[in-house]
N, C-alpha and C positions, 0 to 999 in steps of 0.2 A: 425502693429505698429512698430516703431523704438525702439531700446533698451533704449534710453534716456527717451522717453516719457513713455515707459512701466515701467521703473524703478521708475519714479516720481509718476505715478498713483498707482503702487502696494505698494510703501512705505506708501502712505496714506491709502490705503485699509487695509494693514496689521496692521497698527496702530489701526484701528477700529475693528479688529477681536475679536470675543468673546472667552472667556476662554473655553467654551464647545467645540469649534472647536479644540483646542489644545488637549483636552482629547480624542476626537474621532480619530484624526489623529494618535496620539501616540498609541492608542489601536489597530487600524487597522494595522499599521506598525508592531507592536509587534506580532500580529497574523501571518502576512505574513512571517516574519523572523523566528519566532519560528518553523514554518513548513518546513524550508529549512535547512536540515542538512549539506549542502555543505559550509555554511558560518560559519567559525570558528574564523575568525578575521575580525571585522567590524570597519572601520574608521568612525568617526562621528565628525562633528563640535560640539563645545560646545555652546549651544544656549545662545544668549544675550537677557535677559529679557527686556532690554531697547528698543531693536529693535522688540520686540514681535515676536521673531522667534519661530518656532515649538520647543517644549520643549524636547530636546534630553536627558536631565537628567531623565525626566519622562520615556522616551522610554527605556533608559538603565535600570531603575529600573524594568520596566515590563519584559524586556527580561532576567534579572538576575534570576527572578523567574522561567521563562519557559525554559531558556537555560543557566543554571548556568556555563557551561564550555565555553560559548561564550566569547572570549577575545575582548577587545575594544582598539582602538587607537584613539588619538586625535591629531590635528595638532598644530604645533608651527610655526609661521611666522618667517622666518630667517631675522633678521634686515638688512636693507640696500639692500634687494633683493625682488623679487616678487615670492619667492619660499617658500615651506613649508617642514618641516620634521615631523615625526610621533613618538609619544611616547605612552606607555601604559597608558590607562585611566581607573582607578579603584578607589575604595574607599580610597586607600592609596596614590593616586597621589596628590602631592602638586601642586596647580594651582596658577599661577601668572597672573596679568593683563598686556596685552601688551599696546603699545602706543595708540591703538584704543579703549581701555577699554574692550577688549575681553579676557576671561579667556583661558589660555593654560597651558599645563604641564610645570613644571620647568625642563629645560633640564639638570640641575646639579643633580637632585635627581630622575629623571624618566628614565625608561628603553626605549632605542631607538628601533624603529621598522623599519625594511626594507620595503620599499614600495612594493616590489614583494611578500611580505607575506600577503598582504591585499586581502581578498576575496570579500568584498563589501564596498561601500562608500556611506554614507549618505551625499548628496550634498546640501549645502545651496542654496536657490534661492529666488527670489522675484516673478517671473512669469515663465511660460513655455508655449510652443505652441503645437499644435496638431502633430507636426513632432518630438517632443522630444528635441527641443532646449530650453535653459533656459536663463534667464536674472538674473545675480547676482548683486553684488555691483559694479562691473566694474574694479576690480583690476587684474583679470586674474589668481589669485592664484590657483583656482581649475582647470581651464583648463590646466595649466602647470602641476599640480600634476597628473591629470587623464591621461595625455599622458605617464606618467612614470609607471602607473599601468599595471599589466598583461592584455592581451587582454580579458581574461575571467572574469576580475573583474567586478562585477555588480555595476552599477552606478544608485543610487536610489535618486530621488528628493523628497522633502517634501514640500507640498504646501497647504495653506488654501483654494486655489481657483482653479477652473477648468481652463483648458488651454485657451489661446487666440488663434485665428485662425492661425496667423503667425507672427513670429519675422522677419521683413523685411531685417534687416541688419546683418544677421548671417555672421561671419567671418570664414575663412578656419580653423583657430585654435580652434574654439569653439567645445567642445566635447559634443555629444548628450547623453542624459539620456537613460538608458534601461527601467526604470520604474519611474513613478511618482505617489506618494500616496497623495490623497486629503482626506478630512474628509469623503467623501461619495463613492469615486471611486478610482480604480487603473488603470493607463494607462501604456501600454507596447509598446515598439518598438524593433523589431528585435530579441527578445529572447523569 
């Protein structure tokens, strides 16, 4: 499938996803990350309930109990660019809505995080394939961001659905996932 048709199909499928799937995927990811002591700083998108994204706030709550020293970073889209910067995301972080209605840390009151400090990234996606490629919303923000991360930074996708066979129009700049967690299985590539 091509990215455009994959995006359209999975936006519809995700809109119909059941809340139980959210709980299962969050619990599974929480278990996986709680067992990995090398992850001290985790970047995560802040889920948009309107888009029925995997509930990263729920994931953060699970992990705070299991790994209380785990630090979290969340992105802020830099206006007028297709780039992101990172800020501490905790219970004290003031969140603002950006122009797309997505919550992000207030850069005036939040602590800036250098991208090279990040150990793992929870990557938003609509679909992924058996080779570890993903289809996002099409802005390229995460592909640009992931190229700035350390080579050993773990890239983890979160999906309600199993992979499709192949995304046919993968570009040279598309960054592959290392892991993708679904409600029932975990897929790994290269690590």
